[in-house]
MARPA-912349 format. One line per field, with one value per residue (C-alpha): residue number from 1; residue in three letters; x, y, z. Coordinates in nm, 4 decimals. Layout:
REM MARPA-912349
k <- [NUM_...]
r <- [ALA_...]
xx <- [X_...]
yy <- [Y_...]
zz <- [Z_...]
REM end
This chain:
REM MARPA-912349
k <- [1_2_3_4_5_6_7_8_9_10_11_12_13_14_15_16_17_18_19_20_21_22_23_24_25_26_27_28_29_30_31_32_33_34_35_36_37_38_39_40_41_42_43_44_45_46_47_48_49_50_51_52_53_54_55_56_57_58_59_60_61_62_63_64_65_66_67_68_69_70_71_72_73_74_75_76_77_78_79_80_81_82_83_84_85_86_87_88_89_90_91_92_93_94_95_96_97_98_99_100_101_102_103_104_105_106_107_108_109_110_111_112_113_114_115_116_117_118_119_120_121_122_123_124_125_126_127_128_129_130_131_132_133_134_135_136_137_138_139_140_141_142_143_144_145_146_147_148_149_150_151_152_153_154_155_156_157_158_159_160_161_162_163_164_165_166_167_168_169_170_171_172_173_174_175_176_177_178_179_180_181_182_183_184_185_186_187_188_189_190_191_192_193_194_195_196_197_198_199_200_201_202_203_204_205_206_207_208_209_210_211_212_213_214_215_216_217_218_219_220_221_222_223_224_225_226_227_228_229_230_231_232_233_234_235_236_237_238_239_240_241_242_243_244_245_246_247_248_249_250_251_252_253_254_255_256_257_258_259_260_261_262_263_264_265_266_267_268_269_270_271_272_273_274_275_276_277_278_279_280_281_282_283_284_285_286_287_288_289_290_291_292_293_294_295_296_297_298_299_300_301_302_303_304_305_306_307_308_309_310_311_312_313_314_315_316_317_318_319_320_321_322_323_324_325_326_327_328_329_330_331_332_333_334_335_336_337_338_339_340_341_342_343_344_345_346_347_348_349_350_351_352_353_354_355_356_357_358_359_360_361_362_363_364_365_366_367_368_369_370_371_372_373_374_375_376_377_378_379_380_381_382_383_384_385_386_387_388_389_390_391_392_393_394_395_396_397]
r <- [MET_PRO_GLU_PRO_ILE_SER_SER_HIS_LEU_LEU_PRO_ARG_LEU_GLY_PRO_ARG_PRO_PRO_GLY_SER_VAL_VAL_PRO_THR_SER_ALA_ALA_GLU_ALA_SER_ARG_ALA_MET_ALA_GLY_ASP_THR_SER_LEU_SER_GLU_ASN_TYR_ALA_PHE_ALA_GLY_MET_TYR_HIS_VAL_PHE_ASP_GLN_HIS_VAL_ASP_GLU_ALA_VAL_PRO_ARG_VAL_ARG_PHE_ALA_ASN_ASP_ASP_ARG_HIS_ARG_LEU_ALA_CYS_CYS_SER_LEU_ASP_GLY_SER_ILE_SER_LEU_CYS_GLN_LEU_VAL_PRO_ALA_PRO_PRO_THR_VAL_LEU_ARG_VAL_LEU_ARG_GLY_HIS_THR_ARG_GLY_VAL_SER_ASP_PHE_ALA_TRP_SER_LEU_SER_ASN_ASP_ILE_LEU_VAL_SER_THR_SER_LEU_ASP_ALA_THR_MET_ARG_ILE_TRP_ALA_SER_ASP_ASP_GLY_ARG_CYS_ILE_ARG_GLU_ILE_PRO_ASP_PRO_ASP_GLY_ALA_GLU_LEU_LEU_CYS_CYS_THR_PHE_GLN_PRO_VAL_ASN_ASN_ASN_LEU_THR_VAL_VAL_GLY_ASN_ALA_LYS_GLN_ASN_LEU_HIS_VAL_VAL_ASN_ILE_SER_THR_GLY_LYS_LYS_VAL_LYS_GLY_GLY_SER_SER_LYS_LEU_THR_GLY_ARG_VAL_LEU_ALA_LEU_SER_PHE_ASP_ALA_PRO_GLY_ARG_LEU_LEU_TRP_ALA_GLY_ASP_ASP_ARG_GLY_SER_VAL_PHE_SER_PHE_LEU_PHE_ASP_MET_ALA_THR_GLY_LYS_LEU_THR_LYS_ALA_LYS_ARG_LEU_VAL_VAL_HIS_GLU_GLY_SER_PRO_VAL_THR_SER_ILE_SER_ALA_ARG_SER_TRP_VAL_SER_ARG_GLU_ALA_ARG_ASP_PRO_SER_LEU_LEU_ILE_ASN_ALA_CYS_LEU_ASN_LYS_LEU_LEU_LEU_TYR_ARG_TRP_VAL_ASP_ALA_GLN_PRO_LEU_SER_HIS_ALA_SER_GLN_MET_GLY_PRO_ARG_ILE_SER_GLU_ALA_LEU_GLU_GLN_ALA_GLY_HIS_TRP_VAL_VAL_ASP_ASN_GLU_GLY_THR_LEU_GLN_LEU_LYS_ARG_SER_PHE_PRO_ILE_GLU_GLN_SER_SER_HIS_PRO_VAL_ARG_SER_ILE_PHE_CYS_PRO_LEU_MET_SER_PHE_ARG_GLN_GLY_ALA_CYS_VAL_VAL_THR_GLY_SER_GLU_ASP_MET_CYS_VAL_HIS_PHE_PHE_ASP_VAL_GLU_ARG_ALA_ALA_LYS_ALA_ALA_VAL_ASN_LYS_LEU_GLN_GLY_HIS_SER_ALA_PRO_VAL_LEU_ASP_VAL_SER_PHE_ASN_CYS_ASP_GLU_SER_LEU_LEU_ALA_SER_SER_ASP_ALA_SER_GLY_MET_VAL_ILE_VAL_TRP_ARG_ARG_GLU_GLN_LYS]
xx <- [6.7079_6.9793_7.2903_7.5925_7.8600_8.2341_8.3366_8.6922_9.0205_9.2181_9.5872_9.7009_9.8603_10.2387_10.4528_10.3137_10.4657_10.7084_10.5471_10.1988_9.9827_9.9648_9.6261_9.6304_9.3613_9.5739_9.4433_9.2930_9.5225_9.4468_9.0774_9.0886_9.2420_8.9488_8.6959_8.3967_8.1801_8.0144_8.0510_7.6993_7.7899_8.1180_7.9376_7.6628_7.6205_7.5177_7.3395_7.4129_7.7214_7.6524_7.4546_7.6027_7.3408_7.5398_7.4749_7.1035_6.9027_7.1902_7.3237_7.6505_7.7949_8.1169_8.2201_8.5677_8.7631_9.1225_9.3819_9.4803_9.2706_8.9899_8.8308_8.8904_8.6180_8.5430_8.2438_8.1663_7.8341_7.6540_7.6175_7.9773_8.1590_8.3621_8.3372_8.6247_8.4953_8.6482_8.4688_8.6838_8.6888_8.3139_8.0999_8.1865_8.2379_8.2771_8.6328_8.6091_8.4184_8.6189_8.4545_8.5618_8.3940_8.1092_7.9073_7.8597_8.1607_8.1398_8.4304_8.7375_9.0301_9.2733_9.6454_9.8337_9.9610_9.6225_9.7819_9.6250_9.2793_9.1976_8.8415_8.6570_8.3543_8.0809_8.2355_8.5035_8.7868_8.9826_9.1154_9.4010_9.3383_9.5541_9.3673_9.5268_9.3908_9.1511_9.3501_9.2975_9.6544_9.5744_9.2832_9.3324_9.0866_8.9862_9.1849_8.8598_8.6569_8.4168_8.2409_8.4773_8.3051_8.5658_8.9244_9.1815_9.5420_9.8085_9.8736_10.2549_10.3141_10.0662_10.1952_9.9850_9.6061_9.3711_9.0450_8.7513_8.5195_8.1856_8.3507_8.4511_8.8161_9.0643_9.3547_9.6586_9.7436_10.0588_9.9179_10.2584_10.2670_9.8954_9.9748_9.8356_10.0916_10.2094_10.0656_9.8389_9.5044_9.2613_8.9040_8.6307_8.2920_8.0961_8.1104_8.3770_8.2061_8.4399_8.8137_9.0223_9.3898_9.5322_9.7435_10.0832_9.9458_10.0387_9.6840_9.3970_9.0290_8.7807_8.4042_8.1687_7.7980_7.7663_7.8337_8.2032_8.5063_8.8463_9.1830_9.4949_9.8583_10.0077_10.3721_10.5030_10.7914_10.6101_10.2384_10.1639_9.8452_9.8258_9.4761_9.4708_9.1319_8.7596_8.4857_8.1244_7.9379_7.5992_7.5409_7.3942_7.4099_7.6246_7.9190_7.9027_8.1610_8.4729_8.6788_8.9890_9.1311_9.4206_9.2648_8.9251_8.9946_9.2299_8.9960_8.9072_9.2462_9.1262_9.2101_8.8699_8.6747_8.3566_8.1262_7.7968_7.6287_7.2590_7.1476_6.9739_7.2640_7.6186_7.8701_8.1873_8.4370_8.7540_9.0730_9.1277_9.3851_9.1935_9.2753_9.1984_8.8861_8.9693_9.0212_8.8944_9.1851_9.1010_8.7428_8.8382_8.8336_8.4591_8.3572_8.6187_8.4897_8.1295_8.2247_8.4085_8.1109_7.8906_8.1043_8.3165_8.6884_8.8664_9.1776_9.5429_9.7533_9.7012_9.4072_9.0447_8.7684_8.4916_8.1685_8.1912_7.8779_7.6046_7.4045_7.0570_7.0311_6.8166_7.0055_6.8577_6.9566_7.1566_7.5408_7.5653_7.9102_8.0447_8.3631_8.5527_8.5857_8.9414_9.0557_9.1326_8.8944_9.0188_8.6708_8.5140_8.3780_8.4544_8.2384_8.1546_7.9338_7.7186_7.4699_7.1296_6.8284_6.6102_6.7680_6.9636_7.3286_7.3787_7.6509_7.7169_7.9428_8.1065_8.2005_7.8446_7.6532_7.3140_7.1748_7.4725_7.3128_7.5042_7.3424_7.1312_7.1423_6.8275_6.8095_6.8490_6.5499_6.6946_6.9008_7.2365_7.5125_7.8428_7.9922_8.3308_8.4910_8.7564_9.0871_8.9931_8.6290_8.4956_8.2981_8.1174_8.0019_7.7250_7.5934_7.2685_7.0937_6.9331_7.2668_7.2629_7.5789_7.5359_7.8264_7.7458_7.9202_8.0012_7.9253_8.2299_8.2927]
yy <- [1.3521_1.1874_1.3806_1.2925_1.0997_1.0882_0.7275_0.7095_0.8744_1.1291_1.2081_1.5209_1.8018_1.8154_2.1102_2.4541_2.5942_2.8855_3.2264_3.1023_3.2947_3.1598_3.2464_3.3679_3.4510_3.7466_3.9652_4.2517_4.5140_4.3928_4.3780_4.7349_4.8417_4.6808_4.8828_4.7778_4.6487_4.3136_4.0264_4.1001_4.4637_4.3608_4.1381_4.3852_4.4373_4.7514_4.5581_4.4269_4.5610_4.3830_4.0963_3.8757_3.6938_3.5582_3.1987_3.2295_2.9091_2.6788_2.6353_2.7980_2.5413_2.7305_3.0962_3.2008_3.5214_3.5006_3.4461_3.7600_3.9671_4.2130_4.2486_3.9379_3.6766_3.3572_3.1249_2.8000_2.6864_2.3701_2.5373_2.4198_2.7529_2.9537_3.3321_3.5556_3.8835_4.2143_4.4261_4.7402_4.9813_5.0302_4.9028_4.5383_4.3391_3.9844_3.9910_3.6616_3.3363_3.0140_2.7615_2.4125_2.1680_1.9832_1.9343_2.1181_2.2448_2.0957_2.2726_2.4896_2.6312_2.9227_2.8512_3.0265_3.2983_3.3220_3.2716_2.9277_2.7821_2.4132_2.2965_1.9647_1.8690_1.6129_1.5514_1.3400_1.5873_1.8441_2.1534_2.3889_2.7530_3.0658_3.3349_3.6290_3.5440_3.2513_2.9981_2.6308_2.5116_2.1441_1.9026_1.5941_1.3024_1.1345_0.8097_0.6207_0.7954_0.9104_1.2393_1.4644_1.6267_1.8245_1.9489_2.1279_2.2406_2.1049_2.4293_2.4121_2.2479_2.3824_2.1399_1.8809_1.8808_1.6358_1.5436_1.3298_1.1396_0.9620_0.6175_0.6780_0.7492_1.0193_1.0924_1.3170_1.4628_1.6446_1.9275_1.9945_1.6471_1.5666_1.2320_1.0617_1.0433_0.6940_0.5987_0.9033_0.7250_0.5909_0.4662_0.6017_0.4513_0.6775_0.9520_1.2036_1.5408_1.7532_1.8025_2.0142_2.0315_2.1581_2.4721_2.2929_2.0468_1.7360_1.6233_1.5883_1.5353_1.3913_1.3579_1.1285_1.0906_0.8037_1.0270_0.9539_1.1817_1.0210_1.1641_1.1008_1.1656_1.3437_1.2818_1.6255_1.4885_1.2287_1.3110_0.9666_0.9305_0.7150_0.6571_0.7373_0.7390_0.7617_0.9694_0.8691_1.1995_1.0370_0.7192_0.7938_1.1751_1.3309_1.5381_1.8384_2.0701_2.0449_2.3432_2.2950_2.5617_2.5323_2.8106_2.9762_3.2811_3.3983_3.2427_2.9311_2.7687_2.4211_2.3149_2.2643_2.1176_2.2813_2.0312_2.0409_1.7018_1.7343_1.7124_2.0517_2.1736_2.3024_2.0955_2.2130_1.9452_2.0002_1.7999_1.6948_1.4883_1.1899_0.9334_0.5603_0.4400_0.2625_-0.1087_-0.0759_-0.2761_-0.5542_-0.5840_-0.7450_-0.6082_-0.6485_-0.4506_-0.1860_-0.1510_-0.1238_0.1503_0.3354_0.3164_0.4527_0.7661_0.6850_0.7480_0.4197_0.5745_0.5537_0.8625_1.0217_1.2401_1.2374_1.4504_1.5538_1.7277_2.0625_2.2398_2.2392_2.5268_2.5095_2.5646_2.4136_2.1507_1.8164_1.7624_2.0486_2.0647_2.3554_2.4840_2.6878_2.8754_3.0077_3.3854_3.4485_3.7031_3.6202_3.8268_4.0511_4.0332_3.7716_3.4898_3.3627_3.3649_3.1096_3.1605_2.9060_2.8771_2.7238_2.5869_2.8610_3.0996_3.2873_3.3323_3.2550_3.3778_3.1949_3.2598_2.9213_3.0075_3.0823_2.7822_2.9538_3.2133_3.1629_3.3351_3.6542_3.7678_3.6497_3.7913_3.7657_3.8320_3.5006_3.3297_2.9758_2.7639_2.9285_2.6834_2.8581_3.1619_3.3344_3.6315_3.8499_3.8825_4.1765_4.0666_4.3874_4.1886_3.8558_3.6618_3.4007_3.1788_2.9879_2.7011_2.9339_3.0727_3.4057_3.5415_3.8255_4.0339_4.1878_4.4953_4.5033_4.8172_5.0334_5.1269]
zz <- [14.9156_15.1291_15.2228_15.0081_15.1913_15.1482_15.1392_15.0103_15.0805_14.8877_14.9187_15.0956_14.8971_14.8832_14.9923_14.9150_14.5937_14.6303_14.6397_14.7204_14.9634_15.3169_15.4709_15.8276_16.0797_16.1952_15.9152_16.1114_15.9562_15.6058_15.6817_15.8117_15.4806_15.3001_15.5004_15.7030_15.4210_15.4734_15.2294_15.1006_15.0373_14.8780_14.6258_14.5388_14.1644_13.9778_13.7025_13.3550_13.1809_12.8504_12.6983_12.4248_12.2180_11.9206_12.0343_12.1085_12.0510_12.1533_12.5073_12.6144_12.8584_12.9314_12.9736_13.0859_13.1278_13.0107_13.2836_13.4771_13.2390_13.3056_12.9632_12.7456_12.7549_12.5635_12.5525_12.3724_12.2323_12.1365_11.7943_11.7340_11.7708_12.0220_12.0598_12.1667_12.3113_12.4175_12.6799_12.6586_12.4810_12.4697_12.3219_12.4024_12.0833_11.9530_11.8162_11.6289_11.6158_11.5994_11.3676_11.2717_11.5067_11.3342_11.6534_11.9800_12.1766_12.5255_12.6965_12.6386_12.8356_12.8063_12.8276_13.1061_12.8697_12.6901_12.3471_12.2998_12.3557_12.3626_12.2954_12.3148_12.1111_12.0693_11.7253_11.9029_11.8439_12.0363_11.8628_11.9421_11.8499_11.8300_12.0219_11.8379_11.4929_11.5538_11.3494_11.4214_11.4847_11.5223_11.5263_11.7441_11.7298_12.0539_12.0934_12.1556_11.8864_12.1579_12.2297_12.4243_12.7225_12.9199_12.9145_13.1260_13.0857_13.3178_13.5094_13.5055_13.1649_12.9108_12.6483_12.8306_12.8276_12.9989_12.8261_12.9389_12.7073_12.6852_12.6976_13.0606_12.9781_13.0723_12.8386_12.8784_12.5367_12.4287_12.2179_12.0555_11.9030_11.9025_12.0664_12.3748_12.6560_12.7453_13.0843_13.0754_13.0413_13.2993_13.3164_13.5444_13.6309_13.3953_13.1338_13.2370_13.2926_13.5081_13.5629_13.8003_13.8964_14.2229_14.1776_14.1616_13.9052_14.1006_14.1777_13.9308_14.0105_13.7628_13.8094_13.6177_13.5511_13.8014_14.1012_14.1594_14.1913_14.1369_14.2333_14.0282_14.1022_13.8024_13.7147_13.6228_13.4154_13.2064_13.2244_13.3652_13.5716_13.8833_14.0164_14.3875_14.5580_14.4900_14.6493_14.5956_14.6136_14.5529_14.3572_14.0147_14.0433_13.7667_13.8904_13.6564_13.8136_14.0300_14.1474_14.3630_14.5918_14.8369_15.0438_15.0583_15.2729_15.5443_15.7980_15.5953_15.5567_15.4627_15.1068_14.9477_14.6575_14.5295_14.3581_14.1652_14.1383_14.0385_14.4021_14.4242_14.6334_14.5973_14.7942_14.9686_15.0692_15.2670_15.3059_15.6659_15.8483_15.9800_16.2432_16.2243_16.3996_16.7233_16.6637_16.3035_16.1712_16.4144_16.2915_15.9643_15.6091_15.5518_15.8612_15.7910_15.4351_15.5578_15.8041_15.5283_15.2930_15.5715_15.5801_15.8845_15.8793_15.8316_15.6956_15.6286_15.6964_15.3542_15.4626_15.3500_15.2021_15.4367_15.3430_15.5171_15.3980_15.1353_14.9896_14.8324_14.4581_14.1859_13.9881_13.8966_13.5333_13.3733_13.3704_13.6153_13.7209_14.0112_14.1082_14.4056_14.3907_14.2658_14.5239_14.8839_15.0948_15.3742_15.5208_15.7418_15.5289_15.1795_14.8694_14.5986_14.2931_14.1123_13.8304_13.8960_13.7118_13.8685_13.6107_13.8799_13.9751_14.3445_14.5829_14.9107_15.2085_15.2639_15.6220_15.7299_15.8671_15.8489_15.6078_15.3784_15.0771_14.9980_14.6722_14.3798_14.0261_13.8139_13.4416_13.2616_13.1023_13.1110_13.3542_13.4279_13.3349_13.4064_13.5800_13.5568_13.7350_13.5753_13.7597_13.9842_14.0361_13.8814_13.6216_13.6348_13.3286_13.3290_13.0494_13.0134_12.8374_12.5813_12.4592_12.6430_12.8078_13.0575_13.1907_13.5295_13.6718_14.0397_14.2362_14.2919_14.6540]
REM end
C-alpha cells in the first residue's frame, strides 16, 4: 500500500495560550524525579480492572473518561444508548443509561465541567444531556436531516458544538438555543467522520471518508468557520480519527496530529515551517500544483503538515480511534495509544524510528474501536465492535 502523502498546507498555530506548558529538552532534573523506568516499563499494565458488558451485541464506537477525572467514564453504543459509569467505590457500576435516540449513537463528548454531554446519532439528531441525573435537556435535529456521525465541543466556549454528518457537511450549533450558527457551516468531500480542535479552539480539523483532512479557522466571537487548507491523507481511505496536540513530550516539541485512516497504520503528522521550492513560482501554476500534489513543499509562509512517522496496526474498514497519552512524559520518548482490528490495544513511542511498539494489551474478542485514559493515566478504557468495554489498571511503581 503506498505511503500517504501530505499535499496541502495548513495554517500555523497562533500564540501559545497563557499558562500552557512549554516543553523543553532541558528536563534532566524532572526526568530524574520520575525515576529510571523506561517508557515500556512506565506503560506496563497489571491486567483488567473491570469489564462492562451492558452493550454486548452492538458496537461501542466511543468511550471517554470525564475531563480531569479518575473514575467517571461514559460510552455510547449503536444500540441507541449512552452509559455513565463510576469506577470507585468498588465494585464499578453503571450509574445510569441515557435513552432517547431511536438509532445508534455515533459519538458523544463531555463538556469542560462534565455537567453536560452532547451526543450524535444515526437518527439525524443531536441530544444534550445532564450528566447528574441523565435528563435529556434538548433534542436538536440535524439541519440537513442527515445521519450525524461525530461531534466535539468548542474547547473555550462550550455553548458551541461542532457536528459532522453523512451529507458531507459540518455545522456549528449553539446548544443553548438549539440553532445553527450563521456562517458556521461548510462542506467537505465526503461523510464527516472525525473532528478535533487545537487547545485554544482557534483551529478545527475535520476528516472525511474520502481520505481528506480539512482545517478551518474558527472565529471565537461568532462561531463562523473559514475553510483554510486540505490534506489528502490517502485518496479513498476514510479518516476515522484525528487527535491534535500542541506538544507530544519535552523532547518532541512539534505540534502534531495523530490520524487513523484505514491504511493498516497509525499516522503521526507534524506542523513544520516550510520554505518555497527554488524557482517554483516561476514554473507556472500547473507545475507548482503538480509538485504540491506529489508531496513537495510549494508553500506560502503559513506552514505545512508533514508525515513524521507511521506505526503498523490492523485497520482496513472499522472506525478505529487513537489518542495521545494525556500526561507529558519526563522520560525519553512519548506514547500514543490506538485500537486495532487485531483485537488488541497498541502503545507506540512516537519518537522511536525503529521498534516503536511499547506495549500491547490483549483481551478483546472483536476489533478495538476506541481508547481513553483517565486524567492521571492510572486507568485505560477500551471499547470494541462487540460492545465490550474493558478498563485496564496500570502497574503502580
